[in-house]
N, C-alpha and C positions, 0 to 999 in steps of 0.2 A: 201348595203347605201347609200343613196344620204345624203349632207353634209347637209342639211339642216336638217333632220331624225338626223345625228347623233345630231349637236346641241341644239335638242329638248334633247334629253334625256340627257346628256352632263348638260341642263339647269334643267332636270327631279330632275335627282342622287343628284345637288347642294342643289335643296327646300330640300331632303329626308334627305339628307346631311349624302350619301353614296357614294360622292364621292371620289375616291382616296384618292387628298390633304387633304380632311375633318375627312377621316378615319385612317391618320395617322399622324394627329395631337391630336385624338380622344385615339389615340393609345400610341402617347405622353405623353398626361394631365394623362390614367390612372397609364403609367407605374410614371409618376412623386409622384400622389397621394402615390403612391405602396409604392414606398419610402419613401415618409415623414412619412408615418402612422410608414413602420418600425422605421424609426429613434427615431418617438415620444414616440413608445414603448420599442424599445430600452432605450431612457436618461430615462423614465419612470421605468422600471428596474434596471437603476444605483441608482436613485433618491433610490428609494425602496430599494437597495440592501445598499448605504451607510445610511439608515437611523436605519435598522435595526443595522448596525455592530455599531453606536452610541446610539442603545435603550439598547442593549446588554452591552455593554460597562457604559454604566450608569448607577449613582445610582437610578435611581428614576425603573431602572427593578429590583432591590432589595427590593424594598419596594409595588409592587403594582401588583406579581407575587406570585403564591400558592411554596412552599416547601413542605408542608407539612398540611394534615388534619389531624386533632387530632378529637375524636371524633364531628364530624361538623363544627367542626369549623377550622378556614384555618391561617396557620402561614405561613407568608414571609419567602423571607433567613435574610431578617435584620433582623425581631423579633428572628428564630434560633439563627445567630450569635449573638446573643446581651445575647438570652439565654445561649449561650454555652463559651463566656468569661466571666458573673457571674459564672458560673460555675468554670471554668478553675482557678479562682481568689483563689476559696474556696475552692477548693477536698479537700476532706480527711481533712481539718482542717487546710491543710499546701499549696494548691493551686499546680496544676496541675506540675509546672514544678521540686518542690520538690515530687512529687510521682515519675514522667519517675528515675527521681535518682535514688530512692530509688526501685522502681518495675518494674521498666522499659518501655519503650516509650508503648507498645505493652497493658502493663495492666494498664497501665497509660487512654492509649485510650480508653480503656473498661468501664472503671471506671467513664470517664467521658460522653461518650455515656447514661452510665446508671444513671447518675446522669442527665442527660437533657432528658431522658428518661421520668425521675418520675418530674421534674419537671414542663413539658409538660402535662404530662396525670394528675397528681393534679389540676395544670390549668385550664386546661381547666372542669375539673369536679367539681369544684370549682363556676368556672362562669357561667358553668349552672344549678349550684345550687340555687345560687344566682337566677338566673333569674326567677327560677320554684319559687324560696318564694318570690322573689318582693323583697328585698334588693336590694339595693342603691349608692349608692353615696351622705351625704347633701352636700352641698354650703362650708363649710367651711372643709368636707375633700377632694373636689375635689379644693378646695385653696390649702390646705397644699399638695398633690401629687404636685401638679404644681409651689409652692415654693419649694419643692424639688425638680424638673429636672430642675430649675433656679439653686438650690448651683448645682445640680452636673456640670451643662454647664458651671460655672465659674468655675471646678476643671481644668473639660476638659479643657476651654480656657489657663486657668495658663499654662497647665502645654503644654500645644503646642507655646503657648508665648515660657517659657523655652528650651525648645525641636528644635525653631526658626522656626518652620512648621505649615500651614493653619492650622486652626482649625476642615474642613473637614480631611486633611490626617490623624491627628493627629486622632482623633474618629475613623476609618478606622485601624491603627495600635491596638488600646486598643481595638474595639470592631467589628471590623471586618466590611464589605464594604454594604456599606447602610444603618447605624443607623446615622440615626441625631435628631436633639432636637424632635422632631414630634413623630421619634419609641419611643423615651424613654417616652417621656412623657406620650405616649398610655400604655407603658406599664410597666408605674408607678401606674396611676389612676387601668390598672386591677390589679397590683398588691395590693393594695389598697379597690379593692374591694373585691379579692380574700380571704383577710383579716380578712376581715368586717364579710363575710361568714362564717367564721373556728370564731370568738369569736362569734356570733348571736350563731351560734351552740354549743359551750363551755359553754355560759349561761346558754343553756336549760338543762344541765344534774348537775343535783338538786339529792341529798342522802337526807335520811330519819335520826338519829340520832339514830336509830339502826345498820342499813346501813352500818353506820359509823364505828361504834362500833364493826358487823363486821368482818369489812376490813381488821384486825388485828387475822391471826387466833390462836394465841395460844396471851393474852392481856400482854404477854411481851415487845411483841413483836416493842409497839408503847412507852411502855419505855424508858426513856436514859437512858446509862453507861458513866465515864468518867472512865479512866485510862490507864496505864501506862505498858509497856513492855520495854524488853531488849533479846536478841537473843544469848544464847552462844555457842558456835561450838568450835570443840573440833579440835588444831591444827593439820595439815596437816601430817599422817602418825602417829599421836598419837589414843589414843582406843578412840573410842567415849563418853563410860562410863565417862574419864574425864569429859564431858560437861556436864552430868547431876549431878556429886557432885560440878562442881563447882557452877550451877545451885544453886545447895538444900545447900550450904552455903550459899548464897550472900540470899537465902528465912534468913533463919536460924542469917546472921550477920544480918538484916533487923527487924525477929524478939525479936531479944535481946535492939541491938542499939538505937530504933525508941527512940527518949525520947518524942511521943506524941505532940511535938508544934512545931519543925521545921516543915515547909513549905514541905510535903514528896513529890513532885518532886523533891526537893531540897537534901532529904537529903540520897532519891535515888540516886540518879545520887553523890551524892561527896559517900555514901558508895563504888557504882562501879569504883568509882575512886581511892579506894586506890588499885586493885584487875588488875582493866582493865581501865587506863592511857587513857586522852581526849574522855571517853566511856561519850556516854547519854542516857536515856532512853528514847523512844519514845512514847510520847504521845499525847490522844485517849481522846479527847472531845465530850459530849452529844453526841453519836454514837447510836442512834435507836437500839434496840432493834435486832431487822428485818435482823440490818447490822454486827451483832459482829460473832467472824471470830468464825468457827464452832469447833478448838479445845478447844475456849478459851471459848465458851456463858454457857455451865454445868455446869464451878465455877463460873464466872463471874452471874447467875441469880441465884444461890443456894444460898437458908435459910437471913436471913437477915446479909444479908455481909456486914463487915464494914470498913471506909474509915478504910486503914494501913495494911484492910489486903494482903497478900502474900502470891506465894504458886508457884513450877513450873511446868509445863506443857510440856507432849514431843510432840519436833514439825518434822518436814521432817527432818531436817537439822543441829540436835542437840535439846537444850532447850531452853523456854520462857518463862522468868520469868516475871509474872505480879501480880501489886502493882491495888489494888485496891483504887478508891481517892470515888467517888458517883453515887449514883443512882436513879434516883428521876419518877416519876409516868407521866412526861411531859403533864403536866392535866392544865400550869399555862396560865394565858387566852393570847391572842394571835389579834392581828387588821390585817386586809390584805384590803392595796388599793390599788388603779393605780395614777399614777403620771406620769407626763412630766418635766425633767428637763431644763430647759434655763440656759445656765451659762453664768455667763458677762465674757467679752473678757479679758485680763490680758495683759497688757501695753507691753512695753520693760522689762522691770525689772520683770518681777513677778505680777507687783502689781494692783491687782483690783480694778479703780479707782472711784468716785462715778459718777462719766459719763458713767462709762461701767454696774457698776448695777443698775442705772437708766433709761439702754433703754435696759439688757436685762427682768429687770420689766414691762415696758410697752409693749416687743412682747411679755410676760407672758398673761398680763390684755388683749390680741388683742384676744390671741388663748380663751383664758375662755371668754368674748364674744362672742364670733362666735360661740363653743358650745351650752356657753344659747340659741345662735342668732336661734339653730335648733332644732337635736330629743331630744339636751339631754342624748342620752342613753349610758350606761355602754359601748356596743359595739362603737360607735362612739367613744369616747374615748379612747378608747384604741385603734380604729385605728391614731383617733389624735397622740397621743403617739408613736405610731410606725414609722411618719413620721417624728417627730417636737426634740421628747425628745436624750437630748443628756447626757443619762445612757444608756450607752449598754448592762448594765447588767439587764435591764428589758427593754428595747424598745420592744427586738423580739417577747417578751410577752407583747405586749400592756401598758408596766408600770403598769406591776403586781407584787407588791411583798405581798407573805402572810405567815403566822406567826409571826410577827412583836410582835415585846417582849417590854417594856419598856425599856429605855435606850437605844437602839439599833444603833437608829436612832440623826441625828443632831439634838440639843434640839426641832427647831422646825421646823421643821416636827416629831416630839416623838410627839408633843404635842399637835400638829391635831388629830396623830392617837387615841390619848385617852383620848380626851374628848369627851363630848357628845355626839355623831352624828349622823342621819340618813340613811340608804341608799341613796347612787345618791347626798350626799352631798359636797359639792366643795369647793373651797378654794388656797391663792397662800399665800406659807410661804415664808422663808428667807433660803436658804442656805448653810453655810459655813466652811469646814470642814480641812482647807489648805489647798487641796488639788485644790480644786474648792472653787468658791463664785457663787452664783445665787440664781435663785425662783423654787421652786418646786407647779407646776397647781396640785392641789388635786382631787381623788373623791376617797369620804370612798367609800367601798364594806359589811364587816362586822365584828365582830367579833367572836372565838371560843376557845373552847382551845386548844392547838400545837395540841394536840395529832391525835382528831379529824379533823385541817389543814390541816394535812401530810396528813390522809388519802382521805381527799376531794381532797388535791391535784391528787396524785397515778388514784384514781379512775377514775377520771375527764380524767385524763392520757390515761391511760387507755380505756378508752369508746370516745376518742377521736381516736384514734389511728386505732381502732379495727372500726370505724365511715368511715375514710377515706379510708382504706382496704376493706368494703365495701363501698362507693363511684366511686372507682375508677376502682373495678374491670369489668375484660372486654375491657376495654378499651384501643384499640391502635392506633400507628400509622400508616398513611401512607403517603411516598413521591411520593413528584409528580417531573417529571419534570426540575421548579427549583430548584430542589435541590442541581443541581452541583450547585450553585451557594454558596451555604454555604460556611462557613470556610474562 
């Protein structure tokens, strides 16, 4: 090949980019691109791994993932942790730690799991029911739930400060990972809605006078009995017949010695003290006929029993001396109301100042005004009572008191109950019994005899249990991958 031809070919190769130098440069450039791509992919993988680690360790993960699904509703690990924490604090009425100490950790764990299971299923069923029935929270109820959350958060902040830790650390200790104010507020609103669903259903359950009467299989089951008892037992190793002899002697002694004027219990205890020093009778007051001890019932309800009648009844481990005091048909007039108690705050000396009372009254007026601006339904009032009321004896029942008799409550409360009211009437009354001072927001429910009120309470209670059983039937929990973050 001539030199000129070689030069021409080389020039053509350069022009086409196929000469050795150009090919080498392209190869080097391609290697550089591949190396850079691998570095970028590797960097992205590292970043994703770091992000995943941060995500898995972040409280956010506990709130946006699903730990369980119950009846179509998803629960995050944080929500399950909150349910578990509240169950632990109230487990068996004593708390998880006490139950574990008495029955062992395995048993306590099973009881805890059962309690959480029951709460989740019931919560979901009631949420579904509320949706189906178009039940929702009013503005007043939402505000009450927000204020309840605010109050709980203040307790938590105080606890964190006392223990010298951050709020998030303290909340994780109390409730478990992921629980924050938003989680608490959400569950508080859900609890308020499920409570309203239950109160609404409860109020639908009405019964005729005939049904209330028929509640008592035996009419005497609705009567009230007052009596006193003392169990006489034989000393260890002695003839059991000695207990009968001693009991019969007490009966005879009372029958022969009672003067008809001294208080029955005082006279009975005086007689007991003669043979049984420091002994005293057990008083039983206003016991329903349906609740009478089986071995005493026949005697107590027989014939025209008179105050001061006394007898001895054989018991499992001795003889019971029974003193009859009173029997009534329980037909006295009673009232049912709902109320919200707002207590004044006592100062460091335990004194309720005028300023503290005024603050409590202002709060009560604010709550009543919010109620009157809303639905004004009994169910709404019940929810507000469950969130606001400082009367622990009734707040769980929506502030409901049934079977109230004259003189049973503080004077102002009593006066409202027995004034001329219609269903749904409201008001604010002052209350002070030495143990508290404050204001009661009242909602008048109605009036009926004590025995009918008792029958109504029982019929509604049984019907609610049956309804909840039916509502939750077949509903099950299913866990998701994020359940491993619970606890």
